[in-house]
C-alpha positions in Angstrom: 15.7 10.6 8.1 18.9 12.1 6.6 18.7 9.9 3.5 16.5 10.4 0.4 14.6 7.2 -0.3 14.3 5.9 -3.9 11.0 6.5 -5.7 8.3 4.0 -4.6 5.9 2.8 -7.4 2.2 3.3 -7.0 0.7 -0.1 -6.0 -3.0 -0.7 -6.8 -3.1 -4.4 -5.5 -0.9 -6.0 -2.9 -1.7 -9.8 -2.6 -1.2 -11.8 0.4 0.6 -15.3 0.0 1.1 -17.5 3.1 4.7 -17.8 4.2 4.1 -21.7 4.1 3.1 -21.6 0.5 5.9 -19.7 -1.3 5.3 -22.1 -4.2 2.3 -20.1 -5.0 4.5 -17.0 -5.7 4.6 -17.5 -9.6 0.8 -17.7 -9.6 0.5 -14.7 -7.5 2.9 -12.7 -9.8 0.8 -14.0 -12.9 -2.4 -12.7 -11.2 -1.5 -9.2 -12.2 -1.0 -8.0 -8.7 1.3 -4.8 -8.3 2.9 -6.4 -5.1 2.9 -9.6 -3.3 3.2 -10.0 0.5 4.8 -13.3 1.7 3.0 -13.5 5.2 5.0 -14.7 8.2 2.4 -13.5 10.6 -1.3 -14.4 10.8 -1.1 -17.0 8.0 1.6 -19.1 9.8 0.8 -21.3 12.8 3.4 -21.3 15.5 4.6 -24.8 14.8 5.4 -24.0 11.2 7.2 -20.6 11.9 10.7 -21.9 11.3 9.7 -23.8 8.2 8.0 -20.7 6.9 10.9 -18.5 7.5 13.1 -20.9 5.7 10.8 -20.8 2.7 10.3 -17.0 2.5 14.0 -16.3 2.9 14.8 -18.6 0.1 12.0 -17.2 -2.1 13.3 -13.7 -1.6 17.0 -14.9 -2.3 15.7 -16.5 -5.7 13.5 -13.4 -6.6 14.6 -11.3 -9.3 13.6 -7.5 -8.9 11.1 -6.6 -11.7 10.0 -3.3 -12.9 6.6 -2.2 -11.8 6.4 -5.2 -9.2 7.1 -5.2 -5.5 7.9 -8.0 -3.2 7.1 -7.6 0.6 7.3 -9.8 3.6 5.0 -9.3 6.6 7.0 -10.2 9.6 5.8 -10.6 13.3 5.7 -7.5 15.5 9.2 -6.4 16.2 8.9 -7.1 20.1 12.1 -9.0 20.6 15.5 -10.2 19.2 14.0 -13.2 17.4 11.6 -11.0 15.4 14.5 -8.8 14.6 16.5 -11.8 13.4 13.7 -12.8 11.2 13.8 -9.3 9.6 17.5 -9.7 9.0 17.0 -13.1 7.3 14.6 -11.9 4.9 16.0 -8.6 4.2 17.7 -9.6 0.7 18.1 -7.4 -2.4 15.0 -8.8 -4.1 12.9 -7.6 -1.3 11.1 -4.3 -1.8 10.1 -3.7 1.8 8.7 -4.9 5.0 5.0 -4.8 6.3 5.1 -4.2 10.0 1.9 -5.6 11.8 0.4 -4.5 15.3 1.9 -1.0 15.1 1.0 0.8 18.3 2.7 4.2 17.4 5.7 5.9 15.8 8.4 4.4 18.0 7.6 1.0 16.5 8.2 2.5 13.1 11.4 4.3 14.2 12.8 0.9 15.6 12.0 -0.9 12.4 13.6 1.9 10.4 16.9 1.5 12.4 16.9 -2.1 12.0 16.4 -1.8 8.2 19.1 0.7 8.0 21.4 -1.9 9.6 20.2 -4.8 7.2 21.1 -2.3 4.2 24.6 -1.7 5.6 25.1 -5.4 6.0 23.9 -6.3 2.5 25.6 -3.4 0.8 22.3 -1.8 -0.3 21.4 1.9 -0.7 20.0 3.4 2.5 16.4 3.6 2.1 16.3 0.6 -0.2 13.4 -1.1 1.8 10.1 0.5 2.1 8.0 0.1 5.3 4.3 -0.6 5.2 3.0 0.0 8.8 -0.3 -1.6 9.8 -2.0 0.9 12.0 -4.1 -1.9 13.8 -4.5 -0.3 17.1 -6.6 2.7 18.3 -3.3 4.5 19.3 -1.7 4.0 16.1 -4.9 5.0 14.1 -5.0 8.1 16.4 -1.3 9.0 15.8 -1.4 8.1 11.9 0.2 11.5 10.9 3.1 10.8 13.6 3.4 7.2 12.2 3.8 8.3 8.8 6.4 10.9 9.4 8.3 8.5 11.8 10.4 7.2 8.7 10.8 8.4 5.1 10.5 4.6 4.3 6.7 5.0 4.8 5.3 5.3 1.3 2.3 3.0 1.9 -0.1 3.4 4.9 -3.7 3.8 5.6 -6.6 2.6 7.5 -7.0 -1.3 6.8 -10.2 -2.0 8.0 -12.1 -5.4 7.7 -14.4 -7.7 9.3 -13.5 -9.2 12.7 -9.9 -8.1 12.6 -7.5 -6.2 14.8 -8.9 -2.9 14.0 -12.5 -3.8 14.5 -11.6 -4.9 17.9 -9.5 -2.0 18.8 -12.2 0.5 17.6 -15.3 -1.4 18.4 -17.3 -0.8 15.3 -19.6 -3.5 13.8 -18.4 -4.2 10.3 -20.8 -4.1 7.4 -20.2 -5.0 3.6 -21.2 -1.2 2.9 -18.4 0.0 5.2 -20.4 3.1 6.5 -19.0 2.5 10.0 -15.4 2.9 8.8 -16.0 5.6 6.4 -14.9 8.4 8.7 -12.1 6.4 10.1 -10.7 5.7 6.6 -11.2 9.3 5.6 -9.4 10.9 8.8 -6.4 8.3 8.4 -6.1 9.1 4.7 -5.9 12.9 5.4 -3.2 12.2 8.1 -0.9 10.0 5.9 -1.4 12.5 2.9 -0.5 15.4 5.0 2.6 13.4 6.2 3.8 13.0 2.6 3.1 9.3 2.2 2.6 9.2 -1.5 0.7 6.0 -2.0 -1.9 5.3 0.8 -3.4 1.8 0.7 -6.6 0.4 2.2 -8.1 -3.0 2.7 -9.3 -5.7 3.4 -12.2 -7.5 1.7 -12.6 -10.9 3.3 -15.6 -12.2 1.4 -13.8 -14.4 -1.0 -16.7 -14.8 -3.5 -18.4 -11.6 -3.3 -16.7 -9.7 -6.1 -19.4 -7.1 -6.6 -19.1 -6.1 -2.8 -15.4 -6.1 -3.2 -15.9 -3.8 -6.5 -18.2 -1.3 -4.4 -15.6 -1.2 -1.4 -12.8 -0.6 -3.7 -14.5 2.2 -5.6 -15.4 3.8 -2.2 -11.7 3.7 -1.1 -10.6 5.1 -4.5 -13.2 7.9 -4.2 -11.7 8.8 -0.9 -8.3 9.1 -2.3 -6.7 5.8 -1.6 -4.3 4.5 -4.4 -4.4 0.7 -3.7 -5.7 -2.0 -1.5 -4.7 -5.2 0.1 -6.0 -8.4 -1.4 -6.4 -12.0 0.2 -7.2 -14.0 -3.1 -6.0 -13.8 -6.7 -9.4 -13.4 -8.0 -9.7 -10.1 -6.2 -6.7 -8.7 -8.1 -8.4 -7.8 -11.4 -11.3 -6.0 -9.6 -9.0 -4.0 -7.5 -6.7 -3.1 -10.4 -9.6 -1.9 -12.3 -11.2 0.2 -9.3 -7.8 2.1 -8.8 -6.9 2.6 -12.6 -8.3 5.5 -14.6 -11.0 4.5 -17.1 -10.5 5.0 -20.9 -13.2 7.8 -20.6 -11.4 9.6 -17.8 -8.2 9.5 -19.8 -9.7 10.7 -23.0 -11.4 13.5 -21.1 -8.1 14.6 -19.6 -6.4 14.5 -23.1 -9.2 16.8 -24.5 -8.9 19.0 -21.5 -5.2 19.7 -21.8 -5.7 20.2 -25.6 -8.2 23.0 -24.9 -6.3 24.4 -21.9 -2.9 24.5 -23.7 -4.3 26.2 -26.7 -5.9 28.8 -24.4 -2.7 29.3 -22.7 -1.0 29.9 -26.1 -3.8 32.4 -26.7 -3.3 34.2 -23.5 -6.2 33.0 -21.5 -5.6 31.8 -17.8 -9.1 29.9 -17.6 -11.3 28.4 -20.2 -14.7 26.9 -20.6 -14.3 23.1 -21.2 -17.3 21.1 -21.8 -19.4 23.1 -19.5 -16.9 23.4 -16.8 -14.6 26.3 -15.9 -10.9 25.1 -16.2 -7.7 26.7 -14.8 -4.2 25.5 -14.2 -5.2 23.6 -11.0 -7.6 21.3 -13.2 -5.1 21.0 -15.9 -2.3 19.7 -13.5 -4.9 17.1 -12.1 -5.4 15.9 -15.7 -1.6 15.8 -16.2 -1.2 13.7 -13.2 -4.1 11.3 -14.2 -2.3 10.6 -17.5 1.0 10.3 -15.9 -0.5 7.5 -13.5 -2.5 5.9 -16.4 
């Protein structure tokens, strides 16, 4: 793309809210989620589509942009003019971006990018205002994850959104288990693809077992260990668990501060590397510690 998009915040938790229940938006914001996704796709029956669109459009119009919080809408696949008009209706200034489902490849993302550019011009918004969250829910899209992530500079949040019984399970053919061993390689490969493409904040998900918070904690920790920076959520009770999993612990932050104190003193003394608490530390490790402290 010829434009430079604005900085996109890191999002630890992205909480779905049905498009038919926008009255739940204040509660979703109060949950501590970094982002809320008003859902016009799977959560809305066909008979309720028009009413849900009206509710979501009104909610976006009334929403005031807030620091460190993002509001998205998951639209239906952009496979016709009706879907394009839906995107046009919800693309207001208070919207952070669009979640695009059922992506089959980079052409879907380029088409969405063009439509969003048109919406920005119509609304008098900066080009690149809207972020794009592509859901790679087909085998072809997962295979082309790098091409999908480079198809538009709007793509800051992308990853392998695996779960029980969903589109990805059908597309790939795995048998889901709470431990997630069968999707580990898939999540790892897609993560590397989107990182290599420059997408700064890869997100994973979903955890569909509503009351199994310990299972969620383990799955979120596994995604964080792989390198994901956030995860989708389907219930407010999941948000604190996810936020904790994707945030640095007080111990990690304290160690990073000690490391930088020792390393900076070593640099002043003319040393390029230093023994820190039994580990050899150089500039690469120091930069990792700085980034950890910046992200909190």
